[in-house]
Structures are given as structure tokens and as C-alpha cells.
C-alpha positions as CSV (number, residue, x, y, z in Angstrom):
1,M,-9.9,6.9,-12.4
2,R,-7.6,6.4,-9.5
3,R,-4.7,4.0,-10.0
4,I,-3.5,1.9,-7.1
5,L,-0.6,-0.4,-6.6
6,I,-1.0,-3.2,-4.1
7,I,2.3,-4.8,-2.8
8,D,1.7,-7.9,-0.7
9,D,3.4,-11.3,-0.7
10,E,0.1,-13.1,0.1
11,D,-1.8,-14.0,-3.0
12,D,-5.2,-14.0,-1.3
13,I,-4.7,-10.6,0.3
14,R,-3.7,-9.1,-3.0
15,E,-6.7,-10.7,-4.8
16,V,-9.2,-9.6,-2.1
17,A,-7.9,-6.1,-1.9
18,A,-7.7,-5.7,-5.7
19,L,-11.2,-7.0,-6.2
20,S,-12.5,-4.8,-3.5
21,L,-10.9,-1.6,-4.9
22,E,-11.9,-2.4,-8.4
23,S,-15.5,-3.3,-7.7
24,V,-16.3,-1.0,-4.8
25,A,-14.4,2.1,-6.0
26,G,-13.9,1.5,-9.7
27,W,-10.2,2.1,-9.3
28,Q,-7.5,0.6,-11.6
29,V,-5.4,-1.8,-9.6
30,Y,-1.8,-3.1,-10.2
31,T,-0.3,-5.7,-8.0
32,A,3.1,-6.9,-7.0
33,S,4.2,-9.8,-4.8
34,S,7.4,-8.4,-3.4
35,G,9.0,-5.1,-2.5
36,A,11.4,-5.3,-5.5
37,E,8.6,-6.1,-7.9
38,G,6.5,-3.3,-6.4
39,M,9.3,-0.8,-7.0
40,R,9.5,-1.8,-10.6
41,V,5.8,-1.6,-11.1
42,A,5.6,1.7,-9.3
43,A,8.3,3.2,-11.5
44,T,6.6,2.0,-14.7
45,E,2.9,2.8,-13.8
46,L,3.3,5.8,-11.4
47,P,0.2,5.0,-9.4
48,D,-1.8,7.6,-7.5
49,A,-1.2,5.6,-4.3
50,I,0.4,2.4,-3.0
51,L,-1.1,0.0,-0.5
52,M,1.8,-2.1,0.9
53,D,2.1,-4.9,3.4
54,V,4.6,-4.5,6.2
55,M,5.8,-8.1,6.6
56,M,7.2,-9.5,3.4
57,P,10.2,-11.7,2.9
58,A,13.5,-10.3,1.4
59,M,12.5,-6.7,1.6
60,D,9.7,-5.7,4.0
61,G,7.3,-2.8,3.6
62,P,9.3,-0.2,5.6
63,T,12.5,-1.0,3.7
64,T,10.7,-0.9,0.4
65,F,9.2,2.5,1.3
66,R,12.7,3.9,2.2
67,E,14.1,2.6,-1.1
68,M,11.2,4.2,-3.0
69,Q,12.0,7.5,-1.3
70,K,15.4,7.5,-3.0
71,M,13.8,7.4,-6.4
72,P,12.8,10.9,-7.5
73,N,9.8,9.7,-9.6
74,L,8.3,7.8,-6.6
75,T,8.8,10.2,-3.7
76,G,5.5,12.0,-4.2
77,I,3.4,8.8,-4.3
78,P,1.5,8.4,-1.0
79,V,2.0,5.0,0.7
80,I,-0.4,3.3,3.0
81,L,1.0,0.4,5.0
82,L,-1.1,-2.7,5.7
83,T,-0.3,-4.6,8.8
84,A,-1.5,-7.1,11.4
85,K,0.8,-5.4,14.0
86,V,-1.4,-3.2,16.2
87,Q,1.0,-2.5,19.1
88,G,1.5,1.1,19.9
89,V,5.3,0.9,19.4
90,D,4.8,-0.5,15.9
91,Q,2.3,2.2,15.0
92,R,4.8,4.9,16.1
93,R,7.6,3.3,14.2
94,F,5.5,3.2,11.0
95,A,4.3,6.8,11.5
96,G,7.9,7.8,11.9
97,L,8.7,6.6,8.4
98,G,6.6,9.3,6.8
99,V,4.0,7.0,5.3
100,T,0.5,8.5,4.7
101,A,-1.4,6.0,6.9
102,V,-1.4,2.6,8.4
103,L,-4.4,0.3,8.0
104,F,-4.9,-3.0,9.9
105,K,-5.4,-6.6,8.8
106,P,-7.8,-8.1,8.6
107,F,-9.5,-5.3,6.6
108,D,-13.1,-5.1,5.5
109,P,-13.2,-5.4,1.7
110,L,-16.4,-3.3,1.6
111,T,-14.8,-0.3,3.4
112,L,-11.2,-0.6,2.2
113,A,-11.6,2.0,-0.6
114,E,-13.4,4.3,1.9
115,Q,-10.6,4.0,4.4
116,M,-7.9,4.6,1.8
117,S,-9.8,7.6,0.4
118,A,-10.1,9.1,3.9
119,A,-6.4,8.6,4.6
120,L,-5.4,10.1,1.3
121,G,-7.8,13.1,1.5
122,W,-9.7,11.9,-1.6
123,S,-13.4,12.8,-1.7
């Protein structure tokens, strides 16, 4: 069973994404409401992948990703950013970080697991 960590400051987004991944794909889902909490959960649970919001207070997604890359036990975990920003300049900036993929809000709960699997190369 795949283990996914969702990091998003919006309760409803976390709940919809978690429900989607659990019910559609049968994955085990962990959640965190901030970048700092997400780093703690990731270090404890060592998920197979992380789905993380870009815009969060205190520590945004890109900053959280950069901090995770400094932690040897987290560097190999693929990260997919979730964002409402669809401008080309933003997409290039996110791609330059070294994340696995960028998915866009609003997402379709019925195809979220499929989109993540495709981005991660999971069959």
C-alpha cells in the first residue's frame, strides 16, 4: 500500500485530497497543516510521496521542500506541489526546485490518484 503525506494549510483541501486518495486508490494518507508539521510527519512516517501546497503561511511549499532536502532521510521522497498558480513563470520556478511534478487547483478528486501515479511513474 502506498503511503502519502498531504501538506496543506486548508482543512477542506486536505480532507478532500485524503478522502480521494484513500477511497479511489486505497492509499494510506497522513496529513499536516503546515510546512513545519509536514517535515515532522515526513521524518516520522517516511511516506512514499508528498503532495504539498505551494501557498502556506509561515513556511511555503518551496521553502519546506528546500528544508526537506537538507534532511538525509527525506531527500529521496518525491514531492508533488499543488498550486492555483498556473502562470508560466511560476511553473518554471517550481520545476527549477527539483520537485517531481506540479498539479493544479482545483483538482478533480476522482483523478487525483491517477495524476499522482502518472507523475511518480507508478503503474
